[in-house]
PQR file of N, CA, C, O and H, with PARSE charges and radii, in Angstrom:
ATOM      1  N   MET A   1       1.211   3.765   2.360 -0.4000 1.5000
ATOM      2  CA  MET A   1      -0.384   3.651   1.467 -0.0000 2.0000
ATOM      3  C   MET A   1      -0.906   2.993   2.355  0.5500 1.7000
ATOM      4  O   MET A   1      -0.611   1.816   2.563 -0.5500 1.4000
ATOM      5  N   THR A   2      -1.733   3.622   2.992 -0.4000 1.5000
ATOM      6  CA  THR A   2      -3.425   3.501   4.147 -0.0000 2.0000
ATOM      7  C   THR A   2      -4.656   3.105   3.389  0.5500 1.7000
ATOM      8  O   THR A   2      -5.081   3.581   2.336 -0.5500 1.4000
ATOM      9  H   THR A   2      -1.973   4.578   2.823  0.4000 1.0000
ATOM     10  N   VAL A   3      -5.104   2.226   4.062 -0.4000 1.5000
ATOM     11  CA  VAL A   3      -6.855   2.175   3.390 -0.0000 2.0000
ATOM     12  C   VAL A   3      -7.882   1.968   4.286  0.5500 1.7000
ATOM     13  O   VAL A   3      -8.124   0.907   4.861 -0.5500 1.4000
ATOM     14  H   VAL A   3      -4.759   1.839   4.917  0.4000 1.0000
ATOM     15  N   PHE A   4      -8.421   2.908   4.381 -0.4000 1.5000
ATOM     16  CA  PHE A   4      -9.514   3.033   5.192 -0.0000 2.0000
ATOM     17  C   PHE A   4     -10.947   2.461   4.832  0.5500 1.7000
ATOM     18  O   PHE A   4     -11.478   3.048   3.890 -0.5500 1.4000
ATOM     19  H   PHE A   4      -8.224   3.771   3.914  0.4000 1.0000
ATOM     20  N   GLU A   5     -11.586   1.555   5.329 -0.4000 1.5000
ATOM     21  CA  GLU A   5     -12.912   1.645   5.276 -0.0000 2.0000
ATOM     22  C   GLU A   5     -14.020   1.526   5.672  0.5500 1.7000
ATOM     23  O   GLU A   5     -14.076   0.787   6.655 -0.5500 1.4000
ATOM     24  H   GLU A   5     -11.154   1.078   6.095  0.4000 1.0000
ATOM     25  N   PHE A   6     -15.044   1.960   5.322 -0.4000 1.5000
ATOM     26  CA  PHE A   6     -16.260   2.413   6.039 -0.0000 2.0000
ATOM     27  C   PHE A   6     -17.839   1.972   5.325  0.5500 1.7000
ATOM     28  O   PHE A   6     -17.885   1.674   4.131 -0.5500 1.4000
ATOM     29  H   PHE A   6     -14.999   2.560   4.523  0.4000 1.0000
ATOM     30  N   GLY A   7     -18.313   1.971   5.651 -0.4000 1.5000
ATOM     31  CA  GLY A   7     -19.618   1.404   4.588 -0.0000 2.0000
ATOM     32  C   GLY A   7     -19.307   0.198   3.657  0.5500 1.7000
ATOM     33  O   GLY A   7     -19.981   0.263   2.630 -0.5500 1.4000
ATOM     34  H   GLY A   7     -18.276   2.213   6.620  0.4000 1.0000
ATOM     35  N   GLY A   8     -18.626  -0.697   3.703 -0.4000 1.5000
ATOM     36  CA  GLY A   8     -18.767  -1.254   2.784 -0.0000 2.0000
ATOM     37  C   GLY A   8     -17.472  -1.047   2.037  0.5500 1.7000
ATOM     38  O   GLY A   8     -16.908  -1.986   1.475 -0.5500 1.4000
ATOM     39  H   GLY A   8     -18.079  -0.749   4.538  0.4000 1.0000
ATOM     40  N   ARG A   9     -16.861   0.556   2.032 -0.4000 1.5000
ATOM     41  CA  ARG A   9     -16.325   1.293   0.513 -0.0000 2.0000
ATOM     42  C   ARG A   9     -14.998   0.742   1.589  0.5500 1.7000
ATOM     43  O   ARG A   9     -14.829   0.328   2.736 -0.5500 1.4000
ATOM     44  H   ARG A   9     -17.319   1.319   2.489  0.4000 1.0000
ATOM     45  N   LEU A  10     -14.285   1.038   0.430 -0.4000 1.5000
ATOM     46  CA  LEU A  10     -12.514   0.776   0.635 -0.0000 2.0000
ATOM     47  C   LEU A  10     -11.825   2.879  -0.657  0.5500 1.7000
ATOM     48  O   LEU A  10     -11.963   3.372  -1.777 -0.5500 1.4000
ATOM     49  H   LEU A  10     -14.422   1.374  -0.501  0.4000 1.0000
ATOM     50  N   LEU A  11     -11.135   3.190   0.754 -0.4000 1.5000
ATOM     51  CA  LEU A  11     -10.263   4.184   0.116 -0.0000 2.0000
ATOM     52  C   LEU A  11      -8.943   4.152   0.539  0.5500 1.7000
ATOM     53  O   LEU A  11      -8.195   4.036   1.510 -0.5500 1.4000
ATOM     54  H   LEU A  11     -11.023   2.789   1.663  0.4000 1.0000
ATOM     55  N   VAL A  12      -9.033   4.337  -0.859 -0.4000 1.5000
ATOM     56  CA  VAL A  12      -6.677   4.342  -0.477 -0.0000 2.0000
ATOM     57  C   VAL A  12      -6.651   5.544  -0.884  0.5500 1.7000
ATOM     58  O   VAL A  12      -7.313   6.372  -1.510 -0.5500 1.4000
ATOM     59  H   VAL A  12      -9.640   4.432  -1.648  0.4000 1.0000
ATOM     60  N   VAL A  13      -5.034   5.294   0.027 -0.4000 1.5000
ATOM     61  CA  VAL A  13      -4.787   7.141   0.117 -0.0000 2.0000
ATOM     62  C   VAL A  13      -3.049   6.657  -0.177  0.5500 1.7000
ATOM     63  O   VAL A  13      -2.418   5.893   0.553 -0.5500 1.4000
ATOM     64  H   VAL A  13      -4.497   4.621   0.535  0.4000 1.0000
ATOM     65  N   ASP A  14      -2.783   6.995  -0.807 -0.4000 1.5000
ATOM     66  CA  ASP A  14      -0.988   6.949  -1.228 -0.0000 2.0000
ATOM     67  C   ASP A  14      -0.376   7.955  -1.398  0.5500 1.7000
ATOM     68  O   ASP A  14      -0.475   8.517  -2.489 -0.5500 1.4000
ATOM     69  H   ASP A  14      -3.296   7.616  -1.400  0.4000 1.0000
ATOM     70  N   CYS A  15       0.223   8.350  -0.654 -0.4000 1.5000
ATOM     71  CA  CYS A  15       1.516   9.259  -0.976 -0.0000 2.0000
ATOM     72  C   CYS A  15       2.504   9.899  -1.943  0.5500 1.7000
ATOM     73  O   CYS A  15       2.586  11.107  -2.166 -0.5500 1.4000
ATOM     74  H   CYS A  15       0.304   7.894   0.232  0.4000 1.0000
ATOM     75  N   GLY A  16       3.337   8.815  -2.558 -0.4000 1.5000
ATOM     76  CA  GLY A  16       4.077   8.746  -3.891 -0.0000 2.0000
ATOM     77  C   GLY A  16       4.629   7.389  -2.054  0.5500 1.7000
ATOM     78  O   GLY A  16       4.379   7.026  -0.905 -0.5500 1.4000
ATOM     79  H   GLY A  16       3.270   7.834  -2.377  0.4000 1.0000
ATOM     80  N   MET A  17       5.693   7.272  -3.574 -0.4000 1.5000
ATOM     81  CA  MET A  17       7.270   6.128  -2.877 -0.0000 2.0000
ATOM     82  C   MET A  17       7.786   6.203  -2.041  0.5500 1.7000
ATOM     83  O   MET A  17       8.451   7.222  -1.857 -0.5500 1.4000
ATOM     84  H   MET A  17       5.896   7.567  -4.507  0.4000 1.0000
ATOM     85  N   LEU A  18       7.765   5.212  -1.115 -0.4000 1.5000
ATOM     86  CA  LEU A  18       8.727   5.570   0.460 -0.0000 2.0000
ATOM     87  C   LEU A  18      10.285   4.622  -0.555  0.5500 1.7000
ATOM     88  O   LEU A  18      10.287   3.798  -1.469 -0.5500 1.4000
ATOM     89  H   LEU A  18       7.224   4.384  -1.264  0.4000 1.0000
ATOM     90  N   LEU A  19      11.008   5.075  -0.038 -0.4000 1.5000
ATOM     91  CA  LEU A  19      12.906   4.555  -1.030 -0.0000 2.0000
ATOM     92  C   LEU A  19      13.292   3.585   0.960  0.5500 1.7000
ATOM     93  O   LEU A  19      12.867   3.804   2.095 -0.5500 1.4000
ATOM     94  H   LEU A  19      11.007   5.745   0.704  0.4000 1.0000
ATOM     95  N   GLY A  20      14.539   2.290   0.194 -0.4000 1.5000
ATOM     96  CA  GLY A  20      14.608   1.908   1.408 -0.0000 2.0000
ATOM     97  C   GLY A  20      15.748   2.599   2.532  0.5500 1.7000
ATOM     98  O   GLY A  20      16.672   3.329   2.175 -0.5500 1.4000
ATOM     99  H   GLY A  20      14.885   2.112  -0.728  0.4000 1.0000
ATOM    100  N   LYS A  21      15.551   2.321   3.524 -0.4000 1.5000
ATOM    101  CA  LYS A  21      16.498   2.977   4.127 -0.0000 2.0000
ATOM    102  C   LYS A  21      17.885   2.902   4.434  0.5500 1.7000
ATOM    103  O   LYS A  21      18.361   1.830   4.061 -0.5500 1.4000
ATOM    104  H   LYS A  21      14.800   1.728   3.813  0.4000 1.0000
ATOM    105  N   THR A  22      18.897   3.845   5.111 -0.4000 1.5000
ATOM    106  CA  THR A  22      20.179   3.240   3.965 -0.0000 2.0000
ATOM    107  C   THR A  22      20.243   2.070   5.081  0.5500 1.7000
ATOM    108  O   THR A  22      20.868   1.256   4.402 -0.5500 1.4000
ATOM    109  H   THR A  22      18.510   4.717   5.414  0.4000 1.0000
ATOM    110  N   ASN A  23      20.072   1.532   6.095 -0.4000 1.5000
ATOM    111  CA  ASN A  23      20.490   0.852   6.880 -0.0000 2.0000
ATOM    112  C   ASN A  23      20.320  -0.678   5.816  0.5500 1.7000
ATOM    113  O   ASN A  23      21.225  -1.501   5.948 -0.5500 1.4000
ATOM    114  H   ASN A  23      19.564   2.194   6.647  0.4000 1.0000
ATOM    115  N   SER A  24      19.445  -0.930   5.043 -0.4000 1.5000
ATOM    116  CA  SER A  24      18.802  -1.917   4.541 -0.0000 2.0000
ATOM    117  C   SER A  24      19.923  -2.043   2.482  0.5500 1.7000
ATOM    118  O   SER A  24      19.608  -1.772   1.324 -0.5500 1.4000
ATOM    119  H   SER A  24      18.710  -0.261   4.936  0.4000 1.0000
ATOM    120  N   PRO A  25      20.921  -2.477   3.028 -0.5600 1.5000
ATOM    121  CA  PRO A  25      21.821  -2.951   1.395  0.2800 2.0000
ATOM    122  C   PRO A  25      20.276  -3.224   0.649  0.5500 1.7000
ATOM    123  O   PRO A  25      19.139  -3.342   1.105 -0.5500 1.4000
ATOM    124  N   GLY A  26      21.080  -3.270  -1.269 -0.4000 1.5000
ATOM    125  CA  GLY A  26      19.657  -4.297  -1.721 -0.0000 2.0000
ATOM    126  C   GLY A  26      18.823  -3.389  -1.852  0.5500 1.7000
ATOM    127  O   GLY A  26      18.934  -2.902  -2.977 -0.5500 1.4000
ATOM    128  H   GLY A  26      22.004  -3.173  -1.640  0.4000 1.0000
ATOM    129  N   VAL A  27      17.560  -2.625  -0.902 -0.4000 1.5000
ATOM    130  CA  VAL A  27      16.595  -2.324  -1.341 -0.0000 2.0000
ATOM    131  C   VAL A  27      16.678  -1.261  -1.412  0.5500 1.7000
ATOM    132  O   VAL A  27      17.287  -0.548  -0.614 -0.5500 1.4000
ATOM    133  H   VAL A  27      17.470  -3.021   0.012  0.4000 1.0000
ATOM    134  N   ASP A  28      15.935  -0.811  -2.629 -0.4000 1.5000
ATOM    135  CA  ASP A  28      15.695   0.387  -3.452 -0.0000 2.0000
ATOM    136  C   ASP A  28      14.419   0.722  -3.379  0.5500 1.7000
ATOM    137  O   ASP A  28      14.199   1.904  -3.116 -0.5500 1.4000
ATOM    138  H   ASP A  28      15.440  -1.390  -3.278  0.4000 1.0000
ATOM    139  N   VAL A  29      13.593   0.078  -3.523 -0.4000 1.5000
ATOM    140  CA  VAL A  29      11.755   0.489  -3.209 -0.0000 2.0000
ATOM    141  C   VAL A  29      11.383  -0.216  -2.817  0.5500 1.7000
ATOM    142  O   VAL A  29      11.835  -1.341  -3.027 -0.5500 1.4000
ATOM    143  H   VAL A  29      13.773  -0.882  -3.736  0.4000 1.0000
ATOM    144  N   THR A  30      10.117   0.039  -1.841 -0.4000 1.5000
ATOM    145  CA  THR A  30       9.001  -0.941  -0.954 -0.0000 2.0000
ATOM    146  C   THR A  30       7.538  -0.776  -1.702  0.5500 1.7000
ATOM    147  O   THR A  30       7.005   0.178  -2.268 -0.5500 1.4000
ATOM    148  H   THR A  30       9.749   0.953  -1.671  0.4000 1.0000
ATOM    149  N   LEU A  31       7.121  -2.165  -1.441 -0.4000 1.5000
ATOM    150  CA  LEU A  31       6.099  -2.057  -2.728 -0.0000 2.0000
ATOM    151  C   LEU A  31       5.113  -2.554  -1.235  0.5500 1.7000
ATOM    152  O   LEU A  31       5.559  -3.023  -0.188 -0.5500 1.4000
ATOM    153  H   LEU A  31       7.554  -2.940  -0.981  0.4000 1.0000
ATOM    154  N   PRO A  32       3.508  -2.224  -1.633 -0.5600 1.5000
ATOM    155  CA  PRO A  32       2.601  -2.421  -0.776  0.2800 2.0000
ATOM    156  C   PRO A  32       2.355  -4.233  -1.241  0.5500 1.7000
ATOM    157  O   PRO A  32       2.624  -4.764  -2.319 -0.5500 1.4000
ATOM    158  N   ASP A  33       1.895  -4.716  -0.277 -0.4000 1.5000
ATOM    159  CA  ASP A  33       1.177  -6.125  -0.761 -0.0000 2.0000
ATOM    160  C   ASP A  33      -0.350  -5.701  -0.537  0.5500 1.7000
ATOM    161  O   ASP A  33      -0.814  -5.308   0.533 -0.5500 1.4000
ATOM    162  H   ASP A  33       1.677  -4.285   0.598  0.4000 1.0000
ATOM    163  N   TRP A  34      -1.154  -5.875  -1.928 -0.4000 1.5000
ATOM    164  CA  TRP A  34      -2.370  -5.636  -2.362 -0.0000 2.0000
ATOM    165  C   TRP A  34      -3.608  -6.834  -1.635  0.5500 1.7000
ATOM    166  O   TRP A  34      -4.776  -6.694  -1.275 -0.5500 1.4000
ATOM    167  H   TRP A  34      -0.777  -6.194  -2.797  0.4000 1.0000
ATOM    168  N   SER A  35      -2.525  -8.174  -1.657 -0.4000 1.5000
ATOM    169  CA  SER A  35      -3.432  -9.101  -1.808 -0.0000 2.0000
ATOM    170  C   SER A  35      -4.300  -9.721  -1.144  0.5500 1.7000
ATOM    171  O   SER A  35      -4.715 -10.847  -1.421 -0.5500 1.4000
ATOM    172  H   SER A  35      -1.575  -8.288  -1.949  0.4000 1.0000
ATOM    173  N   HIS A  36      -4.877  -8.584   0.407 -0.4000 1.5000
ATOM    174  CA  HIS A  36      -5.751  -8.980   1.139 -0.0000 2.0000
ATOM    175  C   HIS A  36      -7.091  -8.233   0.800  0.5500 1.7000
ATOM    176  O   HIS A  36      -8.207  -8.242   1.320 -0.5500 1.4000
ATOM    177  H   HIS A  36      -4.540  -7.670   0.631  0.4000 1.0000
ATOM    178  N   TYR A  37      -6.420  -7.444  -0.507 -0.4000 1.5000
ATOM    179  CA  TYR A  37      -7.354  -6.588  -1.167 -0.0000 2.0000
ATOM    180  C   TYR A  37      -7.932  -6.729  -2.710  0.5500 1.7000
ATOM    181  O   TYR A  37      -8.734  -5.961  -3.240 -0.5500 1.4000
ATOM    182  H   TYR A  37      -5.513  -7.437  -0.929  0.4000 1.0000
ATOM    183  N   ARG A  38      -7.383  -7.788  -3.243 -0.4000 1.5000
ATOM    184  CA  ARG A  38      -7.707  -8.433  -4.580 -0.0000 2.0000
ATOM    185  C   ARG A  38      -8.981  -8.493  -4.855  0.5500 1.7000
ATOM    186  O   ARG A  38      -9.629  -7.956  -5.753 -0.5500 1.4000
ATOM    187  H   ARG A  38      -6.731  -8.411  -2.812  0.4000 1.0000
ATOM    188  N   ASP A  39      -9.370  -9.386  -3.772 -0.4000 1.5000
ATOM    189  CA  ASP A  39     -11.164  -9.728  -3.763 -0.0000 2.0000
ATOM    190  C   ASP A  39     -12.337  -8.241  -4.144  0.5500 1.7000
ATOM    191  O   ASP A  39     -13.325  -8.174  -4.875 -0.5500 1.4000
ATOM    192  H   ASP A  39      -8.844  -9.822  -3.042  0.4000 1.0000
ATOM    193  N   ARG A  40     -11.634  -7.174  -3.236 -0.4000 1.5000
ATOM    194  CA  ARG A  40     -12.437  -6.190  -3.247 -0.0000 2.0000
ATOM    195  C   ARG A  40     -12.394  -4.619  -4.150  0.5500 1.7000
ATOM    196  O   ARG A  40     -13.067  -3.604  -3.966 -0.5500 1.4000
ATOM    197  H   ARG A  40     -10.832  -7.228  -2.642  0.4000 1.0000
ATOM    198  N   LEU A  41     -11.617  -4.832  -4.887 -0.4000 1.5000
ATOM    199  CA  LEU A  41     -10.658  -3.606  -5.235 -0.0000 2.0000
ATOM    200  C   LEU A  41     -11.564  -3.024  -6.384  0.5500 1.7000
ATOM    201  O   LEU A  41     -11.139  -2.146  -7.135 -0.5500 1.4000
ATOM    202  H   LEU A  41     -11.071  -5.656  -5.037  0.4000 1.0000
ATOM    203  N   GLY A  42     -12.956  -3.604  -6.496 -0.4000 1.5000
ATOM    204  CA  GLY A  42     -14.426  -2.699  -6.645 -0.0000 2.0000
ATOM    205  C   GLY A  42     -14.790  -2.137  -6.055  0.5500 1.7000
ATOM    206  O   GLY A  42     -15.467  -1.231  -6.541 -0.5500 1.4000
ATOM    207  H   GLY A  42     -13.301  -4.317  -5.885  0.4000 1.0000
ATOM    208  N   ASP A  43     -14.654  -2.197  -4.539 -0.4000 1.5000
ATOM    209  CA  ASP A  43     -14.887  -1.368  -3.955 -0.0000 2.0000
ATOM    210  C   ASP A  43     -14.918  -0.345  -3.434  0.5500 1.7000
ATOM    211  O   ASP A  43     -15.806  -0.095  -2.618 -0.5500 1.4000
ATOM    212  H   ASP A  43     -14.104  -2.934  -4.144  0.4000 1.0000
TER
END
């Protein structure tokens, strides 16, 4: 997931799910952290 900001607006580009690496036992899915944008999701 990548978030671009221009003119006060946010553009989120998400190209799918990233599975955990084989050297990370117990990691099945990596989820993005939206907490920084929580108050700006309407933008």
